C-alpha positions as CSV (number, residue, x, y, z in Angstrom):
1,X,-15.9,8.2,-7.9
2,X,-14.1,5.6,-5.2
3,X,-16.0,5.1,-2.1
4,X,-13.9,4.2,0.6
5,X,-14.6,2.7,4.1
6,X,-12.3,3.1,7.1
7,X,-10.5,6.1,5.8
8,X,-9.9,7.0,9.2
9,X,-8.0,3.8,10.1
10,X,-4.3,3.0,10.0
11,X,-4.4,1.1,6.1
12,X,-7.4,3.3,4.9
13,X,-6.1,6.5,5.5
14,X,-2.9,5.7,3.5
15,X,-5.1,4.2,0.8
16,X,-6.7,7.6,0.7
17,X,-3.6,9.3,0.4
18,X,-2.3,7.1,-2.3
19,X,-5.8,7.8,-4.2
20,X,-5.4,11.4,-3.7
21,X,-1.4,11.7,-4.8
22,X,-2.9,9.7,-8.2
23,X,-5.4,12.6,-8.5
24,X,-8.6,10.0,-8.0
25,X,-11.8,11.3,-6.9
26,X,-12.6,9.8,-3.7
27,X,-15.5,9.8,-0.9
28,X,-14.6,8.6,2.4
29,X,-16.9,7.3,4.9
30,X,-16.3,8.4,8.5
31,X,-17.8,8.2,12.0
32,X,-17.8,10.9,14.4
33,X,-14.1,10.7,15.0
34,X,-11.1,12.9,14.3
35,X,-9.0,12.8,11.2
36,X,-5.8,10.7,10.9
37,X,-3.2,13.4,12.5
38,X,-0.6,12.2,10.3
39,X,-2.0,12.8,7.0
40,X,-1.0,16.4,5.7
41,X,-4.1,18.8,5.7
42,X,-3.6,19.3,2.1
43,X,-4.3,15.5,1.5
44,X,-7.6,15.6,3.8
45,X,-8.9,18.7,2.1
46,X,-9.3,16.9,-1.3
47,X,-11.3,14.0,0.1
48,X,-15.0,14.0,0.0
49,X,-16.0,13.3,3.7
50,X,-19.3,11.6,4.5
51,X,-20.6,10.8,7.9
52,X,-22.0,7.3,8.1
53,X,-21.6,3.8,9.6
54,X,-21.3,0.5,8.0
55,X,-24.0,-0.8,10.2
56,X,-26.4,1.5,8.6
57,X,-27.6,-0.1,5.2
58,X,-29.7,2.9,4.4
59,X,-27.2,5.5,5.1
60,X,-24.5,3.2,2.9
61,X,-26.8,3.2,-0.1
62,X,-27.2,7.0,0.0
63,X,-23.6,7.5,0.5
64,X,-22.8,5.3,-2.7
65,X,-24.7,7.4,-4.9
66,X,-22.6,8.3,-8.0
67,X,-19.5,6.0,-6.9
68,X,-18.5,3.1,-9.2
69,X,-16.0,1.5,-7.0
70,X,-15.5,0.5,-3.5
71,X,-12.4,-0.3,-1.6
72,X,-13.8,-1.9,1.7
73,X,-11.1,-1.0,4.4
74,X,-13.3,-0.5,7.7
75,X,-13.0,-3.2,10.2
76,X,-12.1,-3.9,14.0
77,X,-8.9,-5.6,15.1
78,X,-8.8,-6.7,18.8
79,X,-7.4,-9.8,20.4
80,X,-9.4,-9.0,23.7
81,X,-12.3,-11.9,24.6
82,X,-14.5,-9.2,25.6
83,X,-14.7,-7.8,22.1
84,X,-16.1,-11.3,20.2
85,X,-19.1,-9.8,19.7
86,X,-18.3,-6.6,18.3
87,X,-15.5,-8.2,16.3
88,X,-18.5,-10.2,14.5
89,X,-20.8,-7.6,14.2
90,X,-18.6,-5.3,12.7
91,X,-16.3,-7.5,10.5
92,X,-19.2,-9.8,9.4
93,X,-22.3,-7.8,9.5
94,X,-21.0,-4.5,8.5
95,X,-19.2,-6.1,5.5
96,X,-22.6,-8.0,4.7
97,X,-24.4,-4.7,4.8
98,X,-21.6,-3.1,2.6
99,X,-22.1,-5.9,0.0
100,X,-25.7,-5.5,0.3
101,X,-25.9,-2.0,-0.4
102,X,-23.3,-2.2,-3.2
103,X,-25.7,-4.6,-5.1
104,X,-28.7,-2.7,-4.5
105,X,-26.9,0.4,-6.0
106,X,-25.5,-1.3,-9.1
107,X,-21.8,-0.8,-7.7
108,X,-20.0,-4.0,-8.5
109,X,-16.7,-3.3,-8.6
110,X,-15.9,-4.1,-4.7
111,X,-12.1,-4.2,-3.2
112,X,-12.5,-5.8,0.1
113,X,-9.4,-5.5,2.7
114,X,-9.5,-8.6,4.7
115,X,-6.4,-10.2,6.4
116,X,-4.2,-13.2,6.5
117,X,-5.9,-14.0,9.6
118,X,-8.7,-15.1,7.4
119,X,-6.7,-17.7,5.9
120,X,-5.8,-19.7,9.2
121,X,-2.6,-21.2,9.9
122,X,-0.5,-24.3,9.5
123,X,0.7,-26.1,12.5
124,X,4.4,-26.1,11.2
125,X,6.1,-22.9,9.5
126,X,5.2,-23.6,6.2
127,X,4.6,-20.4,4.0
128,X,0.8,-19.8,3.5
129,X,-0.2,-18.9,-0.2
130,X,-3.4,-18.1,-1.5
131,X,-4.4,-21.6,-2.0
132,X,-4.8,-22.4,1.9
133,X,-7.9,-23.5,2.9
134,X,-9.7,-22.7,6.1
135,X,-9.9,-25.7,8.3
136,X,-12.2,-24.6,10.8
137,X,-12.5,-22.3,13.8
138,X,-10.6,-24.4,16.5
139,X,-7.4,-22.6,17.5
140,X,-8.0,-19.5,15.6
141,X,-8.3,-16.1,17.0
142,X,-11.9,-14.4,17.2
143,X,-10.5,-11.8,14.8
144,X,-9.6,-14.3,12.1
145,X,-12.8,-16.1,12.6
146,X,-14.4,-12.6,12.1
147,X,-12.7,-12.0,8.7
148,X,-13.0,-15.3,7.3
149,X,-16.8,-15.0,7.4
150,X,-16.5,-11.4,6.5
151,X,-14.8,-13.0,3.4
152,X,-17.8,-15.3,3.0
153,X,-20.2,-12.6,2.7
154,X,-18.0,-11.0,-0.2
155,X,-18.1,-14.4,-2.0
156,X,-21.6,-14.4,-1.4
157,X,-21.8,-11.3,-3.4
158,X,-20.2,-12.7,-6.0
159,X,-23.2,-14.8,-6.8
160,X,-25.4,-11.8,-6.8
161,X,-23.1,-9.7,-9.4
162,X,-20.6,-8.3,-7.6
163,X,-17.1,-8.4,-8.8
164,X,-14.8,-8.7,-5.7
165,X,-11.1,-8.8,-5.1
166,X,-9.9,-9.6,-1.8
167,X,-6.6,-8.6,-0.6
168,X,-5.0,-10.1,2.7
169,X,-2.1,-8.0,4.4
170,X,0.1,-9.1,6.8
171,X,1.0,-7.2,9.9
172,X,1.7,-3.7,8.4
173,X,4.1,-1.1,9.8
174,X,4.4,2.4,9.6
175,X,4.0,5.9,10.9
176,X,0.4,6.6,12.8
177,X,-1.1,6.5,16.1
178,X,1.2,4.2,18.3
179,X,-1.4,3.6,20.9
180,X,-3.6,1.9,18.3
181,X,-3.2,-1.4,15.9
182,X,0.1,-2.9,14.9
183,X,1.7,1.0,15.5
184,X,1.9,-0.3,19.1
185,X,5.1,-2.3,18.1
186,X,6.8,0.8,17.8
187,X,5.6,2.4,21.1
188,X,6.9,-0.9,22.9
189,X,10.3,-0.6,21.0
190,X,10.6,3.2,22.3
191,X,9.9,2.4,25.9
192,X,13.0,-0.3,25.8
193,X,10.3,-3.4,26.5
194,X,13.1,-5.8,27.5
195,X,11.4,-9.1,26.4
196,X,11.0,-10.7,23.0
197,X,9.1,-13.7,21.9
198,X,10.5,-16.5,19.7
199,X,7.8,-15.9,17.0
200,X,7.8,-14.8,13.2
201,X,5.6,-13.2,10.8
202,X,5.2,-11.8,7.7
203,X,5.2,-7.9,7.7
204,X,5.0,-5.2,5.2
205,X,4.8,-0.9,5.0
206,X,1.5,0.1,5.3
207,X,2.3,2.5,2.3
208,X,3.3,-0.2,0.0
209,X,0.4,-2.2,1.3
210,X,-1.8,0.8,0.0
211,X,0.2,1.2,-3.7
212,X,-0.3,-2.8,-3.8
213,X,-4.4,-2.4,-3.2
214,X,-4.7,0.2,-5.9
215,X,-2.3,-1.4,-8.2
216,X,-4.2,-4.5,-8.0
217,X,-7.8,-2.5,-8.4
218,X,-6.3,-1.1,-11.6
219,X,-5.3,-4.4,-12.8
220,X,-8.8,-5.5,-13.6
221,X,-8.2,-8.6,-12.1
222,X,-11.2,-9.7,-10.0
223,X,-12.8,-12.9,-8.3
224,X,-9.1,-13.6,-6.8
225,X,-7.3,-13.0,-3.7
226,X,-3.6,-11.7,-3.0
227,X,-1.6,-11.8,0.0
228,X,0.4,-8.5,0.6
229,X,3.4,-9.3,2.4
230,X,7.0,-7.9,1.9
231,X,9.2,-9.8,4.3
232,X,9.0,-12.9,6.8
233,X,10.9,-11.6,9.7
234,X,10.9,-13.1,13.7
235,X,9.6,-10.4,15.9
236,X,13.1,-9.9,17.4
237,X,14.6,-8.6,14.2
238,X,11.6,-6.3,13.9
239,X,12.1,-5.1,17.4
240,X,15.9,-4.7,17.2
241,X,15.3,-2.5,14.0
242,X,12.9,-0.5,15.7
243,X,15.4,0.0,18.8
244,X,18.1,0.9,16.4
245,X,15.9,3.3,14.7
246,X,15.1,5.3,17.8
247,X,18.6,4.6,19.2
248,X,17.2,2.9,22.2
249,X,18.3,-0.5,23.9
250,X,17.3,-3.8,21.9
251,X,15.2,-6.3,23.8
252,X,17.5,-9.1,25.3
253,X,15.5,-11.1,27.2
254,X,13.6,-14.2,25.4
255,X,10.1,-14.9,26.8
256,X,9.4,-18.6,26.3
257,X,6.1,-20.5,27.2
258,X,6.0,-19.7,31.0
259,X,6.8,-16.3,31.0
260,X,4.3,-15.4,28.2
261,X,1.6,-17.4,30.0
262,X,2.3,-15.4,32.9
263,X,2.1,-12.0,31.3
264,X,-1.1,-12.4,29.9
265,X,-2.5,-13.9,32.8
266,X,-1.0,-10.9,34.9
267,X,-2.3,-8.6,32.7
268,X,-5.8,-9.9,32.5
269,X,-5.5,-9.5,36.5
270,X,-4.5,-5.9,36.2
271,X,-7.3,-4.9,33.8
272,X,-10.0,-6.1,36.2
273,X,-8.9,-3.9,38.7
274,X,-7.7,-1.1,36.8
275,X,-10.7,-1.4,34.5
276,X,-8.5,-0.6,31.7
277,X,-8.2,-2.6,28.1
278,X,-5.5,-5.5,28.7
279,X,-1.9,-4.6,26.7
280,X,-1.8,-8.4,25.9
281,X,-4.2,-11.3,25.9
282,X,-3.8,-14.7,25.4
283,X,-4.5,-14.7,21.7
284,X,-2.2,-11.9,21.1
285,X,0.8,-14.0,23.1
286,X,0.0,-16.7,20.9
287,X,0.2,-15.1,17.7
288,X,3.6,-13.5,18.6
289,X,4.9,-16.8,19.7
290,X,3.9,-18.7,16.5
291,X,6.4,-19.2,13.4
292,X,4.4,-18.0,10.8
293,X,5.4,-16.9,7.0
294,X,3.4,-16.0,3.7
295,X,4.2,-15.7,0.2
296,X,3.8,-13.0,-2.1
297,X,4.5,-14.3,-5.4
298,X,1.0,-14.3,-6.8
299,X,1.0,-10.2,-6.1
300,X,4.5,-9.7,-7.7
301,X,3.6,-12.2,-10.8
302,X,0.2,-10.1,-11.2
303,X,1.7,-6.6,-10.9
304,X,5.1,-7.0,-11.9
305,X,6.2,-3.3,-11.9
306,X,5.3,-3.1,-8.1
307,X,8.2,-3.3,-5.9
308,X,8.2,-3.6,-1.8
309,X,10.5,-1.3,-0.1
310,X,13.3,-2.9,2.4
311,X,11.4,-3.4,5.6
312,X,14.5,-2.1,7.7
313,X,14.4,1.1,5.5
314,X,10.5,1.5,6.2
315,X,11.2,1.1,9.8
316,X,13.9,3.5,10.2
317,X,11.7,6.2,8.4
318,X,8.9,5.7,10.6
319,X,11.1,5.8,13.6
320,X,12.3,9.2,12.5
321,X,8.6,10.4,12.0
322,X,7.7,9.2,15.3
323,X,10.8,11.0,17.0
324,X,9.8,14.2,15.1
325,X,6.1,14.0,16.3
326,X,6.0,12.7,19.8
327,X,2.9,11.3,21.0
328,X,1.2,10.9,24.4
329,X,1.8,7.3,26.1
């Protein structure tokens, strides 16, 4: 039995789908939230759902009874400054709780879904690989810091008998709730937002990421980390493909430092008066303006039969799903 946290989240839900399609017995932790609407009911029905929270150690130990593997995909993603406390609470303390519960219950096979944010960044555009060392919190996002220290809890568990495997996905694209996570990029393209930033990043299809995680789990490789990235692309290229997939106008106005700085400040002021969460922040603008690249060679060598889909094809397929299943703005 495989125990999965974060099963109602974007990546976690596709991990569950892939496990079910492969005929694996799976138990998924959920809070009092609705199920992912984009998964077929036949998939959801084959999952053993249990209610709980990664902040509840005793509940975790009860739910781990009878399981022999863990995929920890639960976590919080936010670049809003006021979320710093919750980010640390969920991504660090929650991971520590699961590590402790796993050790207590004798479940040593532990797959931890982290993020490339936990690797830090270079000042130049050098591709980042698994050998990249964290150089301190200065200049890092609160999200990246929380994922780094979450990883430290997993490595700490290794000294107490855990056999961990850490995966670091890049920005994941696919069909999901476009009011949450990176799915919001599709919403932005659909609304024909005219501006684009000059940054670049690593991207991968969410279903590819789920398949890669399970393939790495089955490989038997442990006490290692793997970056999951299909292609390094500019944000403008990504938005152009999305616009083409929707039959919408491509963004045509470049947003430089002055305009992006003005945008996040204006959005911060708007959020104060509207009492709504800001759509963009200083951190999110900085990430979208940065030149980042990631290397996937270690993963491809470890699971040589694995292949990433074309990112352009993946985006077109996701656009088709979004158009067939309209979502509220």
